[in-house]
N, C-alpha and C positions, 0 to 999 in steps of 0.2 A: 901793098898798100899800105898806103903815105892819112897815118890820123891826122885826123879832124885835131886842131886847137881848139883849146880852151877859149874864152874870153869877158873878160869884168864889163860886163854891160850896166848897174847900178850899187852904190855902198848905201843901208841906209846908214842914219846915220839916229847911234843909243844912247839919246839923251841920261835918260831918269835909269835908275833900279829895276824899273817896273813897264814893261812901257809896251802901246801900239805906233807902232810907222809906219810907211807905204810909199810909196814910187811911182809914179806912170814912166812908163819907156816911149809913151808915143805914139809912132810911124803903127804900132804892130809889129815886130819882129815876128820871124819866124825861124826855133828853135828847133830841134833836136832832144839835148839833153839841159839839165838845169843842176843849181848844186848852190847852193854856203858857204860861204866861209867867216869864223870870228875875228874879227886883228881887234886884239888892244882886251881881247875879255871873254871867259867862255860862261855860253847865251842858253840857257837853257828860250826850247825855243813852245811855243801851250801849243802855237797856231801859227804855219804858214799856208796866204789862198795868195791864190794865179789864179787873175782876170783875162780870160783869152775878146778878140775878139769877137766873137760870134757868142756874146754874155757868157760867153761858163765859167762855169768859176769850180776853181780845186780846192779843199780844204785839205790841208797834207801836214802832217809832225810827225819831228828830227828828235827832239825831247833833251839831252846835253850832247852841246859841243864844243870841243874842248877848246882854245890858243892855238891855231898852231893845224889843230882839224879843220878835216870837212863836211861833211853835211855827203850821202852816196847821191854818189846821178840819179836825177830819177828823171827815165822819160815822156815829151809834150809832143811827141810823135810827129813833126813840125809845127806846129797849130800857133797861128797867131795877139803874140804874152801880149797883152793891155793894161795891165799894172800887178803889184807884187807887194804883198801889205805883210806885215808878221810880227804877234803875240811875242810878247820873245820877257822875257827876268838872269837881267847878267846880276853871273855870282864874280868876285876877285876884281873891279873890277879897274882900267887906269887911265892916262886919258888918252887921246883919240878914236873909243872905242869906238869899232862899227862892225855892219855883219853885208859881207858881200855878195851880189847872184850875182854867177858865172854859170856861160850857156854853149856848145857849143852847136854847130848846125847843121 
């Protein structure tokens, strides 16, 4: 059985040591799985909010994500995702820090 590839669907700039950032995904694409990958810093996620096309909101937390690691894949069962928001704190920041959002259809 062929494994479905992961693809980066968005990236959130982490502009402050503590903050909130969000991204709208536009077309409301349907995905089976979603995960986060930090780049340029270790990130503590206080709140990870997924907003779906049907108006439903799912609040998640993933604790600390170390640079080079990723969150576990979360099942969203083909629901149409509209936006993602993250409340975060950065430890050991470096230039170009961001939080990438990856999904699998």
